[in-house]
RORO-679672 format. One record per residue (C-alpha): x, y, z; residue number from 1; residue in one letter. Coordinates in steps of 0.05 Angstrom, whole numbers, plus 32768, in hexadecimal, padded with zeros to 4 digits. Layout:
<atoms>
+------+-------+------+------+------+
! east ! north !   up ! resi ! resn !
+------+-------+------+------+------+
!    X !     Y !    Z !  NUM !    A !
...
+------+-------+------+------+------+
</atoms>
This chain:
<atoms>
+------+-------+------+------+------+
! east ! north !   up ! resi ! resn !
+------+-------+------+------+------+
! 7E2F !  8130 ! 80BE !    1 !    M !
! 7E61 !  813F ! 80F5 !    2 !    T !
! 7E6C !  8127 ! 813B !    3 !    T !
! 7E93 !  814F ! 816E !    4 !    T !
! 7EC8 !  812A ! 8197 !    5 !    V !
! 7F0D !  813A ! 81B4 !    6 !    S !
! 7F52 !  811C ! 81B7 !    7 !    G !
! 7F92 !  811D ! 818D !    8 !    T !
! 7FBB !  80DD ! 8199 !    9 !    H !
! 7FB6 !  80A5 ! 8166 !   10 !    T !
! 7F91 !  8072 ! 8192 !   11 !    A !
! 7F64 !  80AA ! 81AB !   12 !    G !
! 7F59 !  80C3 ! 8165 !   13 !    R !
! 7F43 !  807E ! 814F !   14 !    R !
! 7F11 !  807D ! 8188 !   15 !    E !
! 7EF9 !  80C2 ! 8174 !   16 !    Q !
! 7EEB !  80AA ! 812E !   17 !    I !
! 7ECD !  8068 ! 8145 !   18 !    L !
! 7E9D !  8088 ! 8176 !   19 !    R !
! 7E87 !  80BB ! 8142 !   20 !    A !
! 7E7C !  8082 ! 8110 !   21 !    A !
! 7E4F !  805E ! 8142 !   22 !    V !
! 7E29 !  809E ! 8151 !   23 !    Q !
! 7E1E !  80AB ! 8107 !   24 !    Q !
! 7E08 !  8064 ! 80F7 !   25 !    G !
! 7E45 !  8052 ! 80CD !   26 !    L !
! 7E4D !  8016 ! 80FC !   27 !    L !
! 7E0C !  7FF7 ! 8112 !   28 !    E !
! 7DF8 !  7FB1 ! 8129 !   29 !    P !
! 7DD2 !  7F8B ! 80F4 !   30 !    G !
! 7DE1 !  7FBC ! 80BB !   31 !    T !
! 7E28 !  7FD8 ! 80BD !   32 !    A !
! 7E4D !  7F9F ! 80DF !   33 !    L !
! 7E92 !  7FAF ! 80C3 !   34 !    L !
! 7EAD !  7FF1 ! 80AB !   35 !    A !
! 7EF1 !  800F ! 809A !   36 !    A !
! 7F0C !  8055 ! 80A4 !   37 !    F !
! 7F43 !  807F ! 8085 !   38 !    V !
! 7F5D !  80B9 ! 80AE !   39 !    D !
! 7F64 !  80ED ! 8077 !   40 !    L !
! 7F87 !  811E ! 80A6 !   41 !    D !
! 7FBA !  80E9 ! 80B6 !   42 !    G !
! 7FC4 !  80DA ! 806C !   43 !    V !
! 7FD3 !  8124 ! 8060 !   44 !    E !
! 8004 !  8127 ! 8099 !   45 !    A !
! 8028 !  80E8 ! 8080 !   46 !    T !
! 802D !  8102 ! 8039 !   47 !    V !
! 8048 !  8144 ! 8053 !   48 !    T !
! 807E !  811F ! 807A !   49 !    S !
! 8090 !  80F9 ! 803A !   50 !    L !
! 8098 !  8139 ! 8012 !   51 !    H !
! 80C1 !  8159 ! 8048 !   52 !    R !
! 80F1 !  811E ! 804F !   53 !    A !
! 810C !  8126 ! 8008 !   54 !    F !
! 8131 !  8167 ! 7FF8 !   55 !    P !
! 8106 !  819B ! 7FD5 !   56 !    A !
! 8140 !  81A8 ! 7FA5 !   57 !    S !
! 8137 !  8162 ! 7F86 !   58 !    L !
! 8104 !  8153 ! 7F4F !   59 !    R !
! 80DD !  811D ! 7F73 !   60 !    T !
! 809B !  80FB ! 7F63 !   61 !    L !
! 807E !  80D3 ! 7F9D !   62 !    H !
! 8052 !  80A0 ! 7F79 !   63 !    A !
! 8023 !  807D ! 7FA8 !   64 !    F !
! 8021 !  8031 ! 7F9D !   65 !    A !
! 7FD8 !  8027 ! 7F8A !   66 !    A !
! 7FD9 !  7FDE ! 7FA0 !   67 !    K !
! 7FDD !  7FF6 ! 7FE8 !   68 !    A !
! 7F99 !  8018 ! 7FE4 !   69 !    N !
! 7F77 !  801B ! 7FA0 !   70 !    C !
! 7F37 !  8040 ! 7FB5 !   71 !    L !
! 7F2F !  8077 ! 7F82 !   72 !    V !
! 7F1B !  80AD ! 7FB5 !   73 !    P !
! 7F59 !  809C ! 7FDD !   74 !    V !
! 7F84 !  80A1 ! 7F9F !   75 !    L !
! 7F63 !  80E4 ! 7F8E !   76 !    A !
! 7F73 !  80FE ! 7FD3 !   77 !    E !
! 7FBC !  80EA ! 7FCB !   78 !    L !
! 7FBE !  810D ! 7F87 !   79 !    R !
! 7FA2 !  814B ! 7FA9 !   80 !    R !
! 7FDB !  8146 ! 7FDB !   81 !    L !
! 800F !  8147 ! 7FA3 !   82 !    G !
! 801E !  80FE ! 7F99 !   83 !    M !
! 8022 !  80D6 ! 7F58 !   84 !    G !
! 800B !  808E ! 7F51 !   85 !    C !
! 8030 !  804C ! 7F45 !   86 !    E !
! 8005 !  8016 ! 7F25 !   87 !    V !
! 8012 !  7FCC ! 7F1A !   88 !    A !
! 7FD8 !  7FB8 ! 7EEE !   89 !    S !
! 7FA8 !  7FD1 ! 7EB9 !   90 !    A !
! 7F73 !  7FD6 ! 7EEF !   91 !    G !
! 7F9D !  8002 ! 7F1C !   92 !    E !
! 7FAE !  802D ! 7EE0 !   93 !    L !
! 7F63 !  8037 ! 7ED4 !   94 !    D !
! 7F5A !  804A ! 7F1E !   95 !    Q !
! 7F93 !  807C ! 7F1B !   96 !    A !
! 7F77 !  809D ! 7EDE !   97 !    L !
! 7F31 !  809F ! 7EFE !   98 !    E !
! 7F50 !  80C0 ! 7F3B !   99 !    A !
! 7F69 !  80F8 ! 7F0E !  100 !    G !
! 7FB4 !  80EA ! 7F0A !  101 !    F !
! 7FD3 !  8105 ! 7ECB !  102 !    A !
! 7FF8 !  80CF ! 7EA2 !  103 !    P !
! 803B !  80EF ! 7EB2 !  104 !    E !
! 802C !  80E5 ! 7EFC !  105 !    Q !
! 8022 !  809A ! 7EF3 !  106 !    I !
! 8056 !  8063 ! 7EF3 !  107 !    V !
! 8045 !  801E ! 7ED8 !  108 !    F !
! 806A !  7FE4 ! 7EF9 !  109 !    D !
! 8057 !  7F9B ! 7EEE !  110 !    S !
! 807F !  7F5D ! 7EDD !  111 !    P !
! 8047 !  7F46 ! 7EAD !  112 !    A !
! 8034 !  7F82 ! 7E82 !  113 !    K !
! 8010 !  7F6D ! 7E43 !  114 !    T !
! 801D !  7F8C ! 7DFE !  115 !    R !
! 7FDA !  7FAD ! 7E02 !  116 !    A !
! 7FE9 !  7FCA ! 7E47 !  117 !    E !
! 802D !  7FE4 ! 7E30 !  118 !    L !
! 800F !  8003 ! 7DF1 !  119 !    T !
! 7FDA !  8027 ! 7E1A !  120 !    R !
! 800C !  8040 ! 7E4E !  121 !    A !
! 803B !  805B ! 7E18 !  122 !    L !
! 8001 !  807B ! 7DF2 !  123 !    S !
! 7FEC !  809F ! 7E32 !  124 !    L !
! 8032 !  80B4 ! 7E47 !  125 !    G !
! 8033 !  808A ! 7E86 !  126 !    V !
! 8079 !  8079 ! 7EA0 !  127 !    A !
! 808C !  8030 ! 7E97 !  128 !    V !
! 80C2 !  8007 ! 7EB8 !  129 !    N !
! 80D3 !  7FC9 ! 7E8F !  130 !    A !
! 80DB !  7F8B ! 7EB9 !  131 !    D !
! 8102 !  7F5F ! 7E89 !  132 !    S !
! 8129 !  7F5D ! 7E48 !  133 !    F !
! 80EC !  7F3F ! 7E26 !  134 !    Q !
! 80C2 !  7F7A ! 7E3C !  135 !    E !
! 80F7 !  7FA8 ! 7E1E !  136 !    L !
! 80EE !  7F84 ! 7DDC !  137 !    A !
! 80A3 !  7F92 ! 7DE0 !  138 !    R !
! 80B1 !  7FDB ! 7DED !  139 !    L !
! 80DE !  7FDC ! 7DB0 !  140 !    D !
! 80A5 !  7FC3 ! 7D84 !  141 !    A !
! 8073 !  7FF5 ! 7DA0 !  142 !    I !
! 80A2 !  8030 ! 7D9A !  143 !    L !
! 80B2 !  801D ! 7D52 !  144 !    A !
! 806C !  8033 ! 7D42 !  145 !    A !
! 8076 !  8078 ! 7D60 !  146 !    G !
! 8096 !  809E ! 7D9A !  147 !    P !
! 8079 !  80A4 ! 7DE0 !  148 !    S !
! 807C !  80D9 ! 7E16 !  149 !    A !
! 8084 !  80A3 ! 7E4B !  150 !    S !
! 80C0 !  80A1 ! 7E79 !  151 !    R !
! 80DE !  805C ! 7E6C !  152 !    L !
! 810E !  8034 ! 7E97 !  153 !    G !
! 8122 !  7FEF ! 7EAD !  154 !    V !
! 8116 !  7FCF ! 7EF0 !  155 !    R !
! 8157 !  7FB1 ! 7F0A !  156 !    V !
! 815C !  7F7E ! 7F42 !  157 !    N !
! 8198 !  7F92 ! 7F6C !  158 !    P !
! 8198 !  7F4D ! 7F8D !  159 !    Q !
! 81A9 !  7F67 ! 7FD2 !  160 !    V !
! 8182 !  7F32 ! 7FF7 !  161 !    G !
! 8142 !  7F27 ! 801F !  162 !    A !
! 8122 !  7F45 ! 805C !  163 !    G !
! 80FD !  7F1F ! 8092 !  164 !    S !
! 80C0 !  7F12 ! 8066 !  165 !    I !
! 80D6 !  7EED ! 8028 !  166 !    G !
! 8095 !  7EFA ! 8002 !  167 !    A !
! 80A0 !  7F45 ! 8009 !  168 !    M !
! 80EA !  7F44 ! 7FF3 !  169 !    S !
! 80F3 !  7F55 ! 7FAA !  170 !    T !
! 813F !  7F5A ! 7FA5 !  171 !    A !
! 8153 !  7F13 ! 7FB3 !  172 !    T !
! 8180 !  7EEB ! 7F85 !  173 !    A !
! 8144 !  7EC9 ! 7F65 !  174 !    T !
! 810D !  7EFE ! 7F6A !  175 !    S !
! 80DB !  7EFF ! 7F31 !  176 !    K !
! 80E2 !  7F4A ! 7F2B !  177 !    F !
! 8111 !  7F71 ! 7EFE !  178 !    G !
! 8152 !  7F61 ! 7EDA !  179 !    V !
! 8183 !  7F43 ! 7F0B !  180 !    P !
! 81C2 !  7F6D ! 7F0A !  181 !    L !
! 81F2 !  7F39 ! 7F24 !  182 !    E !
! 81DE !  7EFE ! 7EF7 !  183 !    D !
! 8215 !  7EEE ! 7EC6 !  184 !    E !
! 8214 !  7F1A ! 7E89 !  185 !    G !
! 81D8 !  7F44 ! 7E9D !  186 !    N !
! 81FC !  7F84 ! 7EB0 !  187 !    R !
! 821F !  7F88 ! 7E6C !  188 !    Q !
! 81DF !  7F75 ! 7E48 !  189 !    R !
! 81BA !  7FAC ! 7E6C !  190 !    L !
! 81EF !  7FDF ! 7E5D !  191 !    L !
! 81E9 !  7FCF ! 7E13 !  192 !    E !
! 819D !  7FD2 ! 7E18 !  193 !    A !
! 81A2 !  8019 ! 7E31 !  194 !    Y !
! 81D5 !  802B ! 7DFB !  195 !    R !
! 81A8 !  8011 ! 7DC5 !  196 !    E !
! 816A !  8034 ! 7DE1 !  197 !    R !
! 8175 !  807E ! 7DEE !  198 !    P !
! 812D !  8082 ! 7E06 !  199 !    W !
! 813F !  8058 ! 7E44 !  200 !    L !
! 814B !  8090 ! 7E75 !  201 !    T !
! 8137 !  8072 ! 7EB8 !  202 !    W !
! 814F !  803C ! 7EE7 !  203 !    V !
! 811E !  801D ! 7F18 !  204 !    H !
! 8127 !  7FF0 ! 7F55 !  205 !    T !
! 80FE !  7FD8 ! 7F8F !  206 !    H !
! 811E !  7FAE ! 7FC6 !  207 !    V !
! 80DF !  7F9A ! 7FED !  208 !    G !
! 80B3 !  7FB6 ! 8023 !  209 !    S !
! 809B !  7F9A ! 8066 !  210 !    Q !
! 80D3 !  7F75 ! 8089 !  211 !    G !
! 810B !  7F96 ! 8061 !  212 !    C !
! 813C !  7FBF ! 808B !  213 !    P !
! 814C !  8005 ! 8073 !  214 !    L !
! 8195 !  7FF5 ! 8067 !  215 !    D !
! 8182 !  7FBC ! 8038 !  216 !    L !
! 8152 !  7FE9 ! 8011 !  217 !    I !
! 8185 !  8021 ! 800D !  218 !    A !
! 81BC !  7FF2 ! 7FF5 !  219 !    R !
! 818E !  7FDA ! 7FBE !  220 !    G !
! 8180 !  8022 ! 7FA9 !  221 !    V !
! 81CB !  8030 ! 7FAA !  222 !    A !
! 81D8 !  7FF8 ! 7F79 !  223 !    K !
! 81A2 !  8015 ! 7F4A !  224 !    A !
! 81C2 !  805A ! 7F4F !  225 !    V !
! 8207 !  803C ! 7F41 !  226 !    E !
! 81EB !  8019 ! 7F04 !  227 !    F !
! 81CB !  8059 ! 7EEA !  228 !    A !
! 820F !  807B ! 7EEE !  229 !    E !
! 822E !  803F ! 7ECC !  230 !    E !
! 81FD !  8046 ! 7E93 !  231 !    V !
! 820D !  808F ! 7E8A !  232 !    N !
! 8257 !  8081 ! 7E8A !  233 !    A !
! 824D !  8048 ! 7E59 !  234 !    H !
! 8226 !  8072 ! 7E26 !  235 !    V !
! 8251 !  80B0 ! 7E32 !  236 !    G !
! 8218 !  80DF ! 7E45 !  237 !    R !
! 81E1 !  80EA ! 7E78 !  238 !    R !
! 81AE !  80BB ! 7E5B !  239 !    Q !
! 8191 !  80A3 ! 7E9D !  240 !    V !
! 8172 !  80E0 ! 7EBD !  241 !    T !
! 8142 !  80C0 ! 7EEE !  242 !    G !
! 8142 !  808A ! 7F24 !  243 !    I !
! 8104 !  8069 ! 7F3F !  244 !    D !
! 8117 !  804F ! 7F84 !  245 !    I !
! 80D6 !  802B ! 7F93 !  246 !    G !
! 80B7 !  802D ! 7FD7 !  247 !    G !
! 80BD !  7FFB ! 800F !  248 !    G !
! 80BF !  8023 ! 8050 !  249 !    L !
! 80A8 !  7FF0 ! 8084 !  250 !    P !
! 806F !  7FFE ! 80B4 !  251 !    V !
! 806F !  7FF5 ! 8100 !  252 !    N !
! 8032 !  7FC9 ! 810F !  253 !    F !
! 8044 !  7FC1 ! 8159 !  254 !    D !
! 802D !  8005 ! 8173 !  255 !    S !
! 8012 !  8048 ! 815D !  256 !    D !
! 8059 !  8064 ! 8154 !  257 !    E !
! 8069 !  8074 ! 810C !  258 !    T !
! 80AE !  8058 ! 8103 !  259 !    T !
! 80DA !  8059 ! 80DA !  260 !    P !
! 80CA !  809D ! 80BC !  261 !    G !
! 80D8 !  80B3 ! 8075 !  262 !    F !
! 810F !  80E1 ! 808F !  263 !    D !
! 8133 !  80A5 ! 80AE !  264 !    T !
! 812F !  8081 ! 806B !  265 !    Y !
! 814B !  80BD ! 8047 !  266 !    V !
! 8186 !  80BE ! 8077 !  267 !    A !
! 8195 !  8076 ! 8064 !  268 !    H !
! 8190 !  8088 ! 801B !  269 !    L !
! 81C1 !  80C1 ! 8024 !  270 !    R !
! 81F2 !  8092 ! 8045 !  271 !    E !
! 81EF !  805B ! 8010 !  272 !    H !
! 81DD !  8081 ! 7FD1 !  273 !    A !
! 81F5 !  80CA ! 7FD6 !  274 !    P !
! 81F4 !  80D3 ! 7F8A !  275 !    A !
! 81A8 !  80CD ! 7F8E !  276 !    L !
! 81A8 !  8112 ! 7FAF !  277 !    F !
! 81D9 !  8133 ! 7F7F !  278 !    S !
! 81A1 !  8153 ! 7F57 !  279 !    G !
! 81B6 !  812C ! 7F19 !  280 !    A !
! 8179 !  80FF ! 7F1B !  281 !    Y !
! 812E !  8106 ! 7F1F !  282 !    E !
! 8113 !  80D8 ! 7F55 !  283 !    I !
! 80D3 !  80AF ! 7F59 !  284 !    V !
! 80BE !  808B ! 7F99 !  285 !    T !
! 8087 !  8057 ! 7F9F !  286 !    E !
! 8071 !  8055 ! 7FE8 !  287 !    F !
! 802F !  8035 ! 7FF8 !  288 !    G !
! 8027 !  8011 ! 803B !  289 !    R !
! 804F !  8046 ! 8060 !  290 !    S !
! 801F !  807D ! 8047 !  291 !    V !
! 7FDD !  805B ! 8057 !  292 !    L !
! 7FE4 !  8022 ! 8089 !  293 !    A !
! 7FE4 !  8049 ! 80C9 !  294 !    K !
! 7FAF !  8079 ! 80AF !  295 !    N !
! 7F79 !  8045 ! 80AB !  296 !    G !
! 7F53 !  8015 ! 80D8 !  297 !    F !
! 7F17 !  7FE8 ! 80D6 !  298 !    M !
! 7EE2 !  7FD8 ! 810B !  299 !    A !
! 7EB4 !  7F9C ! 8110 !  300 !    A !
! 7E7E !  7F86 ! 8140 !  301 !    Y !
! 7E84 !  7F47 ! 816A !  302 !    V !
! 7E4A !  7F1B ! 8155 !  303 !    E !
! 7E53 !  7EE1 ! 8185 !  304 !    Y !
! 7E82 !  7ECA ! 81BC !  305 !    T !
! 7E91 !  7E84 ! 81D4 !  306 !    K !
! 7EC4 !  7E5D ! 81FC !  307 !    T !
! 7EE5 !  7E21 ! 81DB !  308 !    V !
! 7F19 !  7DF6 ! 81FE !  309 !    G !
! 7F1B !  7E2A ! 8235 !  310 !    G !
! 7F2C !  7E63 ! 8206 !  311 !    R !
! 7EFC !  7E9D ! 81F8 !  312 !    P !
! 7EED !  7EAB ! 81AF !  313 !    I !
! 7ECD !  7EEA ! 8192 !  314 !    A !
! 7EAC !  7EDF ! 814E !  315 !    I !
! 7EAF !  7F22 ! 8129 !  316 !    T !
! 7E9F !  7F3B ! 80E3 !  317 !    H !
! 7EE8 !  7F49 ! 80D1 !  318 !    A !
! 7F12 !  7F0F ! 80B9 !  319 !    G !
! 7F36 !  7EF5 ! 807C !  320 !    A !
! 7F0A !  7F1E ! 804D !  321 !    Q !
! 7F2B !  7F5E ! 8066 !  322 !    V !
! 7F6A !  7F45 ! 8088 !  323 !    A !
! 7F81 !  7F0F ! 8057 !  324 !    T !
! 7FCC !  7F14 ! 8065 !  325 !    R !
! 7FC4 !  7F13 ! 80B0 !  326 !    T !
! 7F95 !  7ED6 ! 80AF !  327 !    V !
! 7FC1 !  7EAD ! 8080 !  328 !    F !
! 8005 !  7EC5 ! 8098 !  329 !    A !
! 7FFB !  7EDC ! 80E0 !  330 !    P !
! 8044 !  7ED8 ! 80F4 !  331 !    D !
! 8059 !  7F07 ! 80BB !  332 !    A !
! 801D !  7F36 ! 80BF !  333 !    W !
! 8004 !  7F3B ! 8108 !  334 !    P !
! 7FD2 !  7F73 ! 8116 !  335 !    L !
! 7FBF !  7F96 ! 8156 !  336 !    R !
! 7F78 !  7F8F ! 8170 !  337 !    I !
! 7F53 !  7FC1 ! 819C !  338 !    E !
! 7F14 !  7FB2 ! 81C4 !  339 !    A !
! 7EDB !  7FE5 ! 81C6 !  340 !    H !
! 7E95 !  7FE4 ! 81E0 !  341 !    D !
! 7E56 !  7FED ! 81B5 !  342 !    H !
! 7E5D !  8039 ! 81B9 !  343 !    L !
! 7EA5 !  8037 ! 81A1 !  344 !    G !
! 7EC5 !  8044 ! 81E5 !  345 !    R !
! 7F05 !  801F ! 81F6 !  346 !    A !
! 7EF5 !  7FE4 ! 8223 !  347 !    K !
! 7F15 !  7FE0 ! 8267 !  348 !    Q !
! 7F21 !  7FA2 ! 8291 !  349 !    G !
! 7F52 !  7F6A ! 829D !  350 !    R !
! 7F71 !  7F50 ! 825C !  351 !    P !
! 7F5B !  7F09 ! 824C !  352 !    V !
! 7F7D !  7EDF ! 8216 !  353 !    P !
! 7F49 !  7ED3 ! 81DF !  354 !    Q !
! 7F44 !  7EC3 ! 8195 !  355 !    D !
! 7F29 !  7EF8 ! 8166 !  356 !    I !
! 7F07 !  7ED3 ! 812D !  357 !    A !
! 7EE8 !  7EEA ! 80EC !  358 !    G !
! 7EA8 !  7ED5 ! 80C7 !  359 !    P !
! 7EC9 !  7EAA ! 8091 !  360 !    C !
! 7EB7 !  7E60 ! 808F !  361 !    C !
! 7EFA !  7E41 ! 809E !  362 !    F !
! 7F1B !  7E33 ! 80E1 !  363 !    A !
! 7F59 !  7E5E ! 80D5 !  364 !    G !
! 7F32 !  7E9F ! 80CC !  365 !    D !
! 7F51 !  7EC1 ! 8109 !  366 !    L !
! 7F69 !  7F09 ! 810F !  367 !    L !
! 7F8E !  7EF8 ! 8150 !  368 !    A !
! 7F9B !  7EBB ! 817B !  369 !    R !
! 7F9B !  7EBE ! 81C7 !  370 !    E !
! 7F9E !  7F0A ! 81C5 !  371 !    R !
! 7F99 !  7F2A ! 820A !  372 !    A !
! 7F5F !  7F5C ! 8209 !  373 !    L !
! 7F26 !  7F70 ! 8237 !  374 !    P !
! 7EF5 !  7F37 ! 822F !  375 !    L !
! 7ECA !  7F45 ! 81F1 !  376 !    L !
! 7E7E !  7F3F ! 81F3 !  377 !    D !
! 7E48 !  7F3B ! 81BF !  378 !    V !
! 7E3D !  7F80 ! 81A1 !  379 !    G !
! 7E83 !  7F99 ! 81B0 !  380 !    D !
! 7EAF !  7FB6 ! 817A !  381 !    L !
! 7EF5 !  7F9F ! 8168 !  382 !    V !
! 7F23 !  7FD2 ! 8147 !  383 !    V !
! 7F5C !  7FBC ! 811A !  384 !    V !
! 7F8F !  7FF5 ! 8111 !  385 !    P !
! 7FC4 !  7FFD ! 80DB !  386 !    D !
! 7F98 !  7FE1 ! 80A4 !  387 !    T !
! 7F96 !  801C ! 8075 !  388 !    G !
! 7FC0 !  7FF7 ! 8042 !  389 !    A !
! 7FB6 !  7FB1 ! 8025 !  390 !    Y !
! 7F7B !  7F9F ! 8052 !  391 !    Y !
! 7F34 !  7FB9 ! 804A !  392 !    F !
! 7F44 !  7FDD ! 8009 !  393 !    S !
! 7F4F !  7F9B ! 7FE4 !  394 !    T !
! 7F20 !  7F68 ! 8003 !  395 !    P !
! 7F23 !  7F1D ! 7FF9 !  396 !    F !
! 7EDF !  7F04 ! 7FE1 !  397 !    H !
! 7EDE !  7EC3 ! 8008 !  398 !    Y !
! 7E97 !  7EAC ! 8018 !  399 !    N !
! 7E7E !  7EE6 ! 7FEC !  400 !    S !
! 7E81 !  7F13 ! 8029 !  401 !    L !
! 7E6F !  7F5C ! 8019 !  402 !    P !
! 7EA5 !  7F91 ! 8013 !  403 !    E !
! 7EA0 !  7FBF ! 804F !  404 !    P !
! 7E93 !  8009 ! 8048 !  405 !    A !
! 7ED0 !  8035 ! 804D !  406 !    V !
! 7ECA !  807B ! 806A !  407 !    H !
! 7EFA !  80B5 ! 8068 !  408 !    G !
! 7EFE !  80DA ! 80AA !  409 !    A !
! 7F15 !  8120 ! 80BB !  410 !    R !
! 7F1A !  813C ! 8102 !  411 !    V !
! 7F13 !  8187 ! 8109 !  412 !    A !
! 7F38 !  81B1 ! 813D !  413 !    A !
! 7EF8 !  81B4 ! 8167 !  414 !    D !
! 7EF5 !  8167 ! 8169 !  415 !    G !
! 7EBD !  815F ! 8137 !  416 !    S !
! 7EC2 !  8123 ! 8109 !  417 !    V !
! 7EAB !  8126 ! 80C1 !  418 !    T !
! 7EA5 !  80E8 ! 8095 !  419 !    F !
! 7EA5 !  80E1 ! 8049 !  420 !    E !
! 7E97 !  80A1 ! 8022 !  421 !    P !
! 7ED4 !  8080 ! 8002 !  422 !    L !
! 7EB1 !  803E ! 7FEF !  423 !    R !
! 7E6A !  8027 ! 7FFD !  424 !    P !
! 7E5D !  7FE4 ! 801B !  425 !    A !
! 7E4E !  7FB4 ! 7FE3 !  426 !    R !
! 7E42 !  7F6B ! 7FD5 !  427 !    S !
! 7E7B !  7F44 ! 7FB7 !  428 !    A !
! 7E4A !  7F20 ! 7F8A !  429 !    H !
! 7E08 !  7F45 ! 7F7D !  430 !    P !
! 7DCB !  7F19 ! 7F73 !  431 !    A !
! 7DBD !  7F0C ! 7F29 !  432 !    P !
! 7D7F !  7F2A ! 7F09 !  433 !    V !
! 7D53 !  7EF2 ! 7EF0 !  434 !    L !
! 7D33 !  7EFA ! 7EAC !  435 !    A !
! 7CE7 !  7F00 ! 7EB2 !  436 !    G !
! 7CE9 !  7F0B ! 7EFD !  437 !    G !
! 7CD3 !  7ED8 ! 7F31 !  438 !    L !
+------+-------+------+------+------+
</atoms>
C-alpha cells in the first residue's frame, strides 16, 4: 500500500513517513503503540557516499558492523548495495549468512571466539581477526588439520588513547581488545608470530566509535599501517597484504546534519596514514552506526500525561526497551525528541519543559528530562530520530515488553510512501502451550 505525500528535507521526510504510517495503520492507538522505521532511500544514499569517499582504484570491502542493526532484511539490503558484513558472534554470523552474504564478504571479530566458532569460520572461508596470542594458538591447531580459504590477521591495539565516552574507546592502554602494541615485548613477539605463520596476511585495528575524534581514529590506523610495513620488512617480503581499519565514524545526534562525512574521515586518513592509499594493501572498513543511525527513527503514542512536582510528564510506549543506552547513560547518549499529533503532524505551540517517560517499571525510564517541547497530550506521538542503529533493532526485554514492528520506507519522486516489513511486532516471551489444554 502507498500513501502520497510531499517534502524532501530530513525532518519533513520523517513527517512524511510518519503520517503515511498512521494513515496505513502501522501506528494505531490500542494495537500498534510503538513502531520503528528505516528510510531505505536514506540508507542507499549513505552507502553511496561511503563508496565514493574511498578511491575506486583501491580494493576496498566496506563490511557493515552487524551489531549496529542485525535485522536480516536490513543486512540483505546492505548486501544488495555492495557492502560486506562484520560479525562479532556466532549469532551475527548466522544472520549474515541468512542475509545472503558470501563467506568471503564476512569478517569475524570477537574477543571471545570459541574453538567451535573458529573451526566453523575457517571451514566456511570467513575472514578472522585473532584478538590475542592464545587465539593464534587455537588457529594453529585448527589449521594443522587442513588449510582454509579465510583471510587471517591479528587485531592490534595501537594504544592511542580514549575519546569522550570511555566505554566506546577501544584503543586505550588497558582495553580488552587486541594485542597491545606498546606493552613491553609485544611488538617483537607479534613480528615473530607473523614470521612463523605465513598465513597471517592481515592487520586489524579499531580505535573506537562515538566520542572518538577523527584525528584519534586516524592516528590509530596509522600505527596499524606502520606495523604492517614493519612486518613486511621483518619477514623480507609482502606478507601483509590487507589492513582492516575498523569503523568508528561518530554520528551527530544534535541535529539532522550528517557530520562528519566519510569524505572528511578519508581526508584525515590521508594525512596520518598515506601508505594506506598507496595501492599496496586491500582495505576493509567496519562502519555501523554511521551507516544506519540517521536513517532510522521510532514513534510511540503518549498513553497518559500528568504533572508531578510542577513538572509535566508524558508516559509513552518507548523507553528502556528500545533506548537502553539513552535511559541508562543519558549524558553520553542523548536523543532528540519531536512532538506530533495523532495524525503525525508536527505539533506547534510554546515549548514547555517536560519529561518524556517510557513504559518500563522503574523510575529512571526516561527518554528525556525537562525537554522543551509543545505540551504533549494523550494520543499524541513522540518521534525519536537517529535510532536506526543500536536502538530498536536490538531491544532490551525488560518487563517482557514486546519487540516493536520495524518497517522499511521508500519515498517515490511523486511523494508516495511505500512500506515493507523488516520485523513484525512480537512478544519477548510467548505464552507457553499447556499440555492437555485448559
